[in-house]
C-alpha positions in Angstrom: 55.5 32.6 13.7 53.7 31.8 16.9 51.3 34.7 16.3 50.5 33.4 12.8 49.8 29.9 14.2 47.5 31.3 16.8 45.5 33.1 14.2 45.3 30.0 12.0 44.1 27.9 15.0 41.5 30.5 15.9 40.2 30.6 12.3 39.9 26.8 12.2 38.0 26.7 15.5 35.6 29.4 14.2 35.0 27.4 11.0 34.4 24.2 12.9 32.0 26.0 15.3 30.2 27.6 12.5 29.9 24.3 10.6 28.5 22.5 13.7 26.1 25.3 14.3 24.9 25.3 10.7 24.5 21.5 10.8 22.4 21.7 14.0 20.3 24.5 12.5 19.8 22.4 9.3 18.8 19.4 11.4 16.4 21.5 13.5 14.8 23.0 10.4 14.4 19.5 8.9 12.7 18.2 12.0 10.3 21.1 12.0 9.5 20.6 8.3 8.8 16.9 9.1 6.5 17.8 11.9 4.5 19.9 9.5 4.0 17.1 7.0 0.4 16.1 7.1 -1.8 13.7 5.2 -3.1 16.7 3.2 0.5 17.4 2.0 1.5 13.8 1.5 -1.4 12.2 -0.3 -1.4 12.9 -4.0 2.2 14.0 -3.9 4.4 12.1 -6.4 7.4 12.6 -4.2 5.7 10.6 -1.5 5.1 7.2 -3.1 2.8 4.8 -1.2 2.7 1.1 -0.8 1.0 -1.6 1.2 3.3 -3.5 3.5 3.3 -6.7 5.4 6.7 -7.9 6.7 5.6 -11.5 7.4 8.1 -14.1 6.2 6.7 -17.4 7.5 3.6 -19.4 6.9 1.9 -18.2 10.1 1.5 -14.8 11.5 2.3 -16.3 14.8 5.9 -15.7 13.8 6.2 -12.0 14.0 8.9 -10.2 12.0 11.5 -8.7 14.4 12.3 -5.0 14.7 15.6 -5.6 12.8 13.8 -7.4 10.0 11.2 -4.6 9.7 14.0 -2.0 9.6 15.6 -4.0 6.8 12.4 -3.8 4.8 11.8 -0.1 5.6 15.3 0.8 4.3 14.6 -1.1 1.1 11.3 0.7 0.6 12.8 4.1 1.5 15.6 3.5 -1.1 12.9 2.9 -3.8 11.2 6.2 -3.0 8.4 5.0 -0.8 7.5 7.5 1.9 4.1 6.2 3.2 3.1 2.7 3.9 -0.2 1.0 4.7 -0.9 -1.5 7.5 -4.1 -3.4 8.1 -4.8 -4.2 11.8 -3.7 -3.5 15.3 -4.9 -6.7 17.0 -3.1 -7.3 20.3 -1.9 -10.8 19.3 -0.4 -9.4 16.1 1.9 -6.5 17.1 3.0 -6.0 13.5 1.8 -2.5 13.1 3.0 -1.3 16.5 6.4 -2.9 15.7 6.6 -1.1 12.4 6.0 2.2 14.1 8.7 1.5 16.6 11.1 0.5 13.8 10.4 3.7 11.9 10.9 5.7 15.2 14.3 4.0 15.7 15.4 4.7 12.1 14.5 8.3 12.5 16.6 8.6 15.6 19.5 6.8 13.9 19.3 9.0 10.7 17.7 12.4 10.8 17.1 12.2 7.0 15.0 9.1 7.2 11.3 9.8 6.5 8.4 7.4 6.5 4.7 7.8 7.3 1.9 5.3 8.0 -1.7 4.8 7.0 -2.7 2.8 10.0 -5.5 0.2 9.5 -8.0 -0.8 12.1 -9.6 -4.1 11.2 -13.4 -4.2 11.4 -15.5 -7.4 11.6 -19.1 -8.6 12.0 -20.3 -10.8 14.8 -19.0 -14.4 14.5 -16.4 -13.5 11.9 -13.7 -16.1 11.4 -15.4 -18.6 13.6 -17.4 -21.8 13.1 -20.6 -19.9 13.7 -22.5 -18.2 10.9 -21.3 -14.6 10.4 -24.0 -12.1 11.4 -23.5 -9.2 9.1 -26.2 -7.1 10.8 -24.2 -6.9 14.1 -20.6 -5.8 14.6 -18.0 -7.8 16.4 -17.3 -6.8 20.0 -13.6 -6.6 19.1 -14.1 -3.5 17.0 -14.1 -1.1 19.9 -10.7 -2.4 21.1 -9.3 -2.2 17.6 -10.3 1.4 17.2 -8.9 2.2 20.7 -5.5 0.7 19.9 -5.3 2.6 16.6 -6.1 5.9 18.5 -3.4 5.1 21.1 -0.8 4.4 18.4 -1.7 7.6 16.5 -1.2 9.6 19.6 2.0 7.8 20.5 3.5 8.4 17.1 1.9 11.5 15.7 4.9 12.3 13.6 4.5 9.0 11.8 0.8 8.1 11.7 -1.0 10.4 9.3 -4.1 8.4 8.4 -6.3 5.9 10.2 -8.3 3.6 7.9 -11.5 2.1 9.4 -11.7 -1.4 8.0 -10.3 -3.1 5.0 -12.8 -4.3 2.4 -15.2 -4.4 5.3 -18.4 -3.3 3.4 -18.0 -5.4 0.2 -20.4 -8.3 0.3 -18.1 -10.8 -1.3 -16.1 -10.7 1.9 -18.5 -13.2 3.3 -16.4 -14.1 6.3 -16.6 -10.7 8.0 -18.3 -7.8 6.1 -20.4 -5.3 8.0 -23.1 -2.9 7.0 -22.1 0.7 6.2 -23.7 1.9 9.5 -20.8 0.3 11.4 -18.1 2.0 9.4 -20.0 5.3 9.7 -20.2 4.9 13.5 -16.4 4.5 13.8 -15.5 7.2 11.3 -17.7 9.7 13.2 -16.1 8.5 16.5 -12.6 9.3 15.2 -13.7 12.6 13.7 -15.2 13.6 17.1 -12.0 12.7 18.9 -10.2 15.2 16.5 -12.8 17.9 17.3 -12.3 17.2 21.0 -8.5 17.5 20.8 -8.0 13.8 21.6 -6.5 13.2 18.1 -4.4 15.5 15.9 -6.6 17.7 13.9 -4.3 17.0 10.9 -4.8 13.2 11.1 -7.0 12.1 8.2 -9.7 9.4 8.6 -10.9 7.1 5.8 -12.0 3.6 5.2 -10.4 1.5 2.5 -12.8 -0.6 0.4 -13.6 -2.1 -3.0 -14.6 0.3 -5.7 -18.2 -1.2 -5.7 -18.5 -0.4 -2.0 -17.9 3.2 -2.8 -20.8 3.3 -5.3 -18.7 2.7 -8.3 -20.7 -0.1 -9.7 -23.7 -2.0 -8.3 -26.3 0.6 -7.4 -27.4 -1.5 -4.4 -24.4 -0.1 -2.5 -25.6 3.5 -2.9 -27.4 3.8 0.4 -27.9 6.7 2.7 -25.2 5.4 5.1 -22.7 5.4 2.3 -23.5 9.0 1.5 -22.9 9.9 5.1 -19.6 8.0 5.1 -18.5 10.0 2.0 -19.3 13.2 3.8 -17.6 12.1 7.0 -14.3 10.8 5.8 -11.4 13.1 4.9 -10.8 11.3 1.6 -12.0 8.1 -0.2 -9.6 5.1 -0.3 -10.8 2.7 -3.1 -9.5 -0.7 -4.3 -9.3 -1.8 -7.9 -8.0 -5.1 -9.3 -7.9 -5.6 -13.0 -5.8 -8.7 -12.2 -8.7 -10.5 -10.5 -11.1 -9.3 -13.2 -9.2 -11.1 -15.9 -11.1 -14.1 -14.4 -14.3 -12.6 -13.1 -15.0 -10.0 -15.9 -12.6 -11.1 -18.6 -14.0 -9.3 -21.7 -11.5 -6.4 -21.4 -8.7 -9.0 -21.2 -9.4 -11.0 -24.3 -7.5 -10.2 -27.5 -9.9 -8.3 -29.7 -10.4 -9.3 -33.3 -8.5 -6.3 -34.7 -5.4 -7.3 -32.8 -5.3 -10.9 -34.0 -2.5 -10.2 -36.4 -0.2 -8.6 -33.9 2.9 -10.4 -32.5 2.6 -12.1 -29.1 4.4 -9.4 -27.2 2.3 -6.7 -28.9 -0.9 -8.5 -27.8 0.4 -8.7 -24.3 1.4 -5.1 -24.2 -2.0 -4.0 -25.5 -3.7 -6.2 -22.9 -1.8 -4.4 -20.1 -2.9 -1.0 -21.5 -6.5 -2.4 -21.3 -5.8 -3.5 -17.7 -4.8 0.1 -16.8 -7.8 1.5 -18.6 -10.0 -1.0 -16.5 -8.5 0.5 -13.3 -9.1 4.0 -14.7 -12.7 3.3 -15.4 -13.4 2.0 -11.9 -11.6 5.0 -10.5 -13.7 7.4 -12.6 -16.9 5.6 -11.7 -16.1 6.0 -8.0 -15.1 9.6 -8.5 -18.3 10.5 -10.3 -20.5 9.0 -7.6 -18.4 10.4 -4.7 -18.3 13.9 -6.3 -22.1 13.8 -6.7 -22.3 13.4 -2.9 -19.5 15.7 -1.9 -17.5 17.6 -4.5 -14.7 18.4 -2.1 -13.6 14.8 -1.5 -10.5 13.4 -3.1 -10.1 9.8 -4.1 -6.9 7.8 -3.7 -6.2 4.2 -4.5 -5.9 2.1 -1.3 -5.0 -1.1 -3.1 -4.2 -2.4 -6.6 -1.6 -4.9 -7.7 -0.6 -7.8 -9.9 0.5 -11.3 -8.9 3.5 -13.1 -10.4 2.6 -16.8 -9.6 -0.8 -18.5 -9.8 -1.9 -22.1 -9.7 -5.5 -21.1 -10.0 -7.7 -18.8 -12.0 -5.0 -16.6 -13.4 -2.4 -19.1 -14.7 -1.8 -21.4 -17.7 -5.3 -22.8 -18.0 -7.0 -19.7 -16.7 -6.7 -16.1 -17.8 -2.9 -16.3 -18.2 -2.6 -12.9 -16.5 0.2 -14.0 -14.2 3.9 -13.3 -14.6 6.6 -10.8 -13.8 6.5 -9.1 -17.2 2.8 -8.2 -16.9 3.4 -7.1 -13.3 6.1 -4.8 -14.5 3.9 -3.3 -17.2 1.0 -2.8 -14.8 3.3 -1.2 -12.2 4.9 1.2 -14.7 1.6 2.3 -16.3 0.0 2.7 -12.9 2.7 4.8 -11.4 2.9 7.0 -14.5 -0.9 7.6 -14.4 -1.3 8.2 -10.7 1.7 10.3 -10.3 0.6 12.5 -13.2 -2.9 12.9 -11.9 -2.0 13.5 -8.3 -3.5 10.2 -7.0 -1.8 8.4 -4.2 -1.6 4.7 -5.0 -0.9 2.2 -2.2 0.4 -0.4 -4.5 -0.2 -4.0 -3.3 2.4 -4.9 -2.2 6.0 -4.5 -1.2 7.0 -8.1 -0.4 5.6 -11.6 -1.0 3.9 -13.1 2.0 3.4 -16.9 2.3 0.9 -17.0 5.1 -2.0 -15.9 3.0 -2.4 -19.2 1.2 -0.2 -21.3 3.4 -1.4 -24.7 2.1 -0.7 -23.7 -1.6 2.7 -22.3 -2.2 1.7 -21.2 -5.7 -1.5 -19.5 -4.6 -1.6 -16.0 -6.2 -2.3 -14.3 -2.9 1.3 -15.2 -1.8 2.9 -13.5 -4.8 1.8 -9.9 -5.1 5.1 -8.5 -3.9 7.6 -6.5 -5.8 10.2 -8.5 -3.8 10.3 -12.2 -3.3 10.5 -13.6 0.3 14.3 -14.0 -0.2 14.5 -10.3 -1.2 15.0 -10.8 -4.9 13.8 -7.8 -6.9 11.1 -8.7 -9.4 11.0 -7.4 -12.9 9.2 -4.1 -12.2 12.2 -2.9 -10.1 15.1 -4.5 -12.0 16.1 -1.0 -13.0 16.6 -0.1 -9.4 19.1 -2.9 -8.9 20.9 -1.8 -12.1 21.3 1.8 -10.9 22.6 0.8 -7.4 19.5 1.8 -5.5 19.8 -1.2 -3.1 23.6 -1.2 -2.8 24.6 -2.3 0.7 21.0 -3.2 1.7 19.9 -6.8 2.5 16.9 -8.9 3.3 17.3 -11.9 5.6 21.1 -11.6 5.0 20.8 -11.7 1.2 22.0 -8.9 -1.0 19.3 -7.6 -3.4 19.6 -9.3 -6.8 17.2 -9.6 -9.7 14.9 -12.6 -10.2 15.8 -15.0 -13.0 19.4 -13.9 -12.5 18.5 -10.8 -14.5 18.0 -12.9 -17.6 15.0 -11.4 -19.4 14.9 -14.1 -22.0 14.4 -16.7 -19.2 11.7 -14.5 -17.6 9.9 -14.2 -20.9 9.5 -17.9 -21.2 6.8 -17.7 -18.6 4.9 -14.9 -20.3 1.8 -16.0 -22.2 -0.7 -14.2 -24.4 -4.1 -13.8 -22.7 -6.3 -16.8 -23.1 -8.9 -15.6 -25.6 -10.8 -18.9 -25.4 -10.9 -18.9 -21.7 -14.3 -19.7 -20.2 -14.6 -19.2 -16.5 
């Protein structure tokens, strides 16, 4: 009897030891695989959904989200399949991006299966940007060198997380009158980062881009098609373009208006058709950029750095404007967009994960505050109601609140805000 017991104990010990060894080997293998994940493998991969992320909850960015708050948000995004997020600046007084990287690092240590990567933005300005002085678009701001330096430092500190550095955000588009720069400035910093890679001072696998409006990439106005832009296209590892059908429902509304052949359709059919046209508008801008970029460098891929749809507007896009704004239309745009980009191998950094109220702090109903897929309280908007239904966010919270659906999940109540595009709208 004692002999049999000894044999049984020995077998159990061997099984436990083997199990522990197998688990360690599996974790080591997983870590090695994660180390090998590069921008080249992530971008365009439908298993690595992308999104733009700002975790600000208050009306001023002076109130920085805490590491625990950022970890809350990261867990929510991870649950919905997001694997790469975009940030916008690394300014010393706004440690948002560095805190996000630290939060991701902590989550990875707490859970070896947690996986999240970052497209790290370095903000680029012209001289006198955001001051009472007249912006000088011919000269760059002295702050740019520090911004690039901080981005490099963070990329080297977190090489397992930072996979892309983006030089500037809408920094070349001329309607950004407060701060835009000439393409030569972007080219200078892109080349600087590429040289650091060549010199071994940045990972050779790190990708460098700039993220700008489709027109800035030569997709529309030919005046943007200058020699410096051609050089930028050759220098970047890929092109990150922005496209906003939502804003164009006001600025270029012809595609948005109900055509004569659809006058006899029901209201919901008119709305659904309008959202197909919105998707086609984005596709057209993408194809225009692609055609121009490929004519300069046929090897370059094009991904979408920003596109989105707001759910509240007191301005151009609401009741007396284009009537583009509501959660149903956001849901349609999000669905169509993900289906298209996933099928075509295009990464889409959808704008954005969460509502942020600092962007138009004096107007609570300003559309810029309401592009999120989640409200400030953490309610899931219509595009992701299905994720609440299937338990994706079970046990997760934002600001202490469990994740529930907007409108209490009552679609009839939601649809009361949904209007047919304003065909008679004159901007």
